[in-house]
C-alpha positions as CSV (number, residue, x, y, z in Angstrom):
1,M,117.6,-11.5,74.0
2,I,117.6,-10.9,70.3
3,G,120.2,-9.8,67.8
4,G,120.2,-6.6,65.9
5,D,119.0,-8.4,62.9
6,S,115.9,-9.6,64.8
7,L,115.3,-6.1,66.2
8,A,115.1,-4.8,62.7
9,D,112.2,-7.2,62.1
10,L,110.6,-7.1,65.5
11,H,107.7,-5.1,64.3
12,T,106.6,-8.1,62.2
13,W,106.3,-10.4,65.3
14,Y,102.9,-11.4,66.6
15,K,101.8,-8.8,69.1
16,A,105.1,-6.9,68.8
17,Q,103.8,-3.7,70.5
18,E,102.6,-5.8,73.5
19,L,106.0,-7.5,73.8
20,V,107.8,-4.2,73.8
21,A,105.4,-2.7,76.4
22,Q,105.5,-5.7,78.8
23,Y,109.0,-7.2,78.5
24,E,112.5,-6.0,78.5
25,I,114.0,-7.0,75.1
26,I,117.8,-7.0,75.3
27,C,119.4,-6.5,71.9
28,Y,122.9,-7.6,71.1
29,P,124.4,-5.8,68.1
30,R,125.2,-7.7,64.9
31,K,127.7,-6.8,62.2
32,G,125.9,-5.3,59.3
33,Y,122.7,-4.3,61.2
34,K,122.3,-0.7,62.2
35,V,120.3,-0.2,65.3
36,D,119.4,3.4,65.8
37,R,116.4,5.7,66.2
38,E,116.2,6.5,62.4
39,S,116.0,2.8,61.4
40,L,113.3,2.2,64.0
41,L,111.1,5.2,63.1
42,K,109.5,3.4,60.2
43,H,107.6,1.0,62.5
44,W,107.6,2.2,66.1
45,T,106.4,5.2,68.1
46,A,108.9,7.5,69.8
47,K,108.1,5.9,73.2
48,E,108.6,2.4,71.9
49,I,111.9,3.4,70.3
50,D,113.1,4.9,73.6
51,I,112.2,1.5,75.3
52,L,114.0,-0.5,72.6
53,L,117.1,1.6,72.5
54,Q,117.6,1.4,76.3
55,T,118.3,-2.2,76.1
56,V,120.7,-2.3,73.1
57,L,124.0,-3.5,74.6
58,Q,126.9,-1.2,74.0
59,M,129.8,-3.6,74.0
60,P,132.4,-5.1,71.6
61,F,131.1,-7.3,68.9
62,F,131.4,-11.1,69.5
63,D,130.4,-13.6,66.8
64,I,127.8,-15.3,69.0
65,S,124.1,-16.1,68.5
66,S,121.4,-15.1,71.0
67,T,120.3,-18.8,70.9
68,S,123.7,-19.8,72.4
69,V,123.4,-17.3,75.2
70,R,119.7,-18.3,75.9
71,N,120.7,-21.9,76.0
72,N,123.2,-21.1,78.8
73,I,120.7,-19.3,81.0
74,T,118.6,-21.5,83.2
75,D,116.0,-20.6,85.8
76,K,116.9,-16.9,85.5
77,T,120.4,-17.7,86.7
78,V,123.3,-17.5,84.3
79,N,125.3,-20.7,84.1
80,K,128.5,-18.7,84.6
81,K,130.9,-21.3,83.3
82,G,128.9,-21.9,80.2
83,F,128.2,-18.2,79.6
84,L,131.7,-17.0,80.0
85,H,133.0,-19.9,77.8
86,L,131.0,-18.4,75.0
87,F,133.2,-15.2,75.0
88,R,136.5,-17.0,75.1
């Protein structure tokens, strides 16, 4: 899970194309960062953009960091009490 700000810079990550091809990268929108096809065209192929846009969450904005969410996920199981607490 990454924020919209990190998605904008994902192309600079080590082996970024491999990451996109092999893993589902969930993107949570951030205020001030536009995540759309046009902004991604500079660095990604059409196929990669389709993959990336499929996992951009369409939901209300919460002021929360992806690190906080990741820290509440253990062994591929969401710590429901901790995770839900982040949105209260």
